[in-house]
N, C-alpha and C positions, 0 to 999 in steps of 0.2 A: 348298264345301269342308266336308270331314268333321272332326269334332273332333278325330280321329286324325290326320288329314294334317296339320291347320291345328298341332296339338301335335309331333306329329313335323318338321313343317319348322321349326319356329321354337325347338323345347323340348330334344326330344330328340337327343342325341346328334347335337348338328347339323354337328358335320362329316363323319361318315358320307355327307352327301348331297349333298357335293361331291368328296369322295375317300373310300375305301373304307376302315374302319376295320377290325381283329379282336377289336374290344375283348368282352369277356363281361360283361355289365351287371346280371349278379344278385349276391347274392340281391334289389337293391334293385327298389322296382318300375317296372316299364317299358311304355311304350307307343311301338311303333313303326308301320311302315306294313309290317308281314309282308312282302306281294309285291316293294314294291319293295327292301328290305334282300336277299332270296333273289334277287332279278333280278340286281344288282348284287354278289353273291358271288362272287370268283373264286377262291376254295379248295372242296379236295376237301370238307375238312371246318371249318367253324368252330362251337364253340361261341358263342352270339349269349347266352342266359341261363341262368346255374344257378341254380337254389332248393335248397333241403331235400330238396321230395319230386320235382320235375319239373324237367326239362330243356330247350331250345329249340336244334338246330344246322342251320346253313345247311348245303346240301350243291350243288355243282356237280359232276355227274359228267360227262365228257368223253364226246363220239361214240363208241361204240366202246366204251366201259367198263363198269365192273360194281361195284356195291357189295363184291360175294362175299355168299356165303353165309354167313350168319351167325345166330347164336341168341342171346335174349336172355332166361335162365331165368327170372329173375325181374323180369322190367320188360315192360311194356305199351310199344306204339309206334305212333305215328298219324305217317302220310306227308304232307302234300300237295303234290303237281306243278304249282310254278306256271308251268313254260317247258318244253317239250321233249316227247319221244314214247321209252315206255319199255314193258319188259314186267315185272310183278312177280312172281314164283316165291315158292309156299309152300307147307309140307307137315309131315311128323312127324319126317322127320329127314333130312339133309343128301342122302341118295338116294332121295327122295323126295317131292320137288317137284311134286306132279301138280296142285295147283290155280294156274293162270296165268292173266292178265291182260291186254291190251294198258292204258295207262295214257296219259293226256296231260293238259293245261294243266285245269286244275282237279279234278282225280282226287283221292278223297281214300282211301287206304289204312289199315285198320286193322290192328294185328298183337297178337296175344295172345302172352301170355308164356310163352315156352317152345315158338315156332311158327320153326322153320329158316322162312329167307327170302331173297332176292338181289334186285334190283332191278338192271335190266340198262337202261343206253340202247341204245334202238333207231333213234335219229334219227343226222340226219347235225349236231346242234348240240348244245352243253350241256345236260342234263339237270338244269333248277334244280328244287329239292326242300326242303323245310322238314322237320323233323322234331320231335315232341315225346314223350322220353322220360318216362314214370314206373315206380319213380323215375329217378332220375339214372343214366347211361352213364357217360359220359365226364368226365373231369377239367375242373373250371371252367379255363377261359382256354385250351382244346386248340382247337388250330389246324393243322390237316394243308393245308399248299399240296398236295399231291398224293396219290394211291392209296398211292402207295410209301411215304410218309411214313407214313400211316395203317397201312398193314400192316408197317412196321419197328416200331412202337410196340405192337403186338398180339402 
């Protein structure tokens, strides 16, 4: 067992391995099994860790849904797919998303600041991803149980 799995199973937010929790553990140091937490996340978006200059969110995008076309003018974004199938679309405007690629388990997506993008679930099960933003995009302790919750807050 790796140190990460040992530490996570016995010391890090121990209860989350038996029942889901929606806690934001930042800005304290944290070691977690990112794939395990991402796969167990039932919410559209949950901030798992928010620091001064960086943020980790977990997302579960239902089959047939999408994140929605968005742009982060001053924030770079890293997305990792841990389960499911999707399509990433990127471009210079919301009407010009000409860069499109299929993504699945293990794919990393790097989105520079001020790049329009959308991630669409093209599969038949939830698309499980985690995102790292630098700097922070969402308020600490953000939980959007559904895309509709997310849309209401924006």
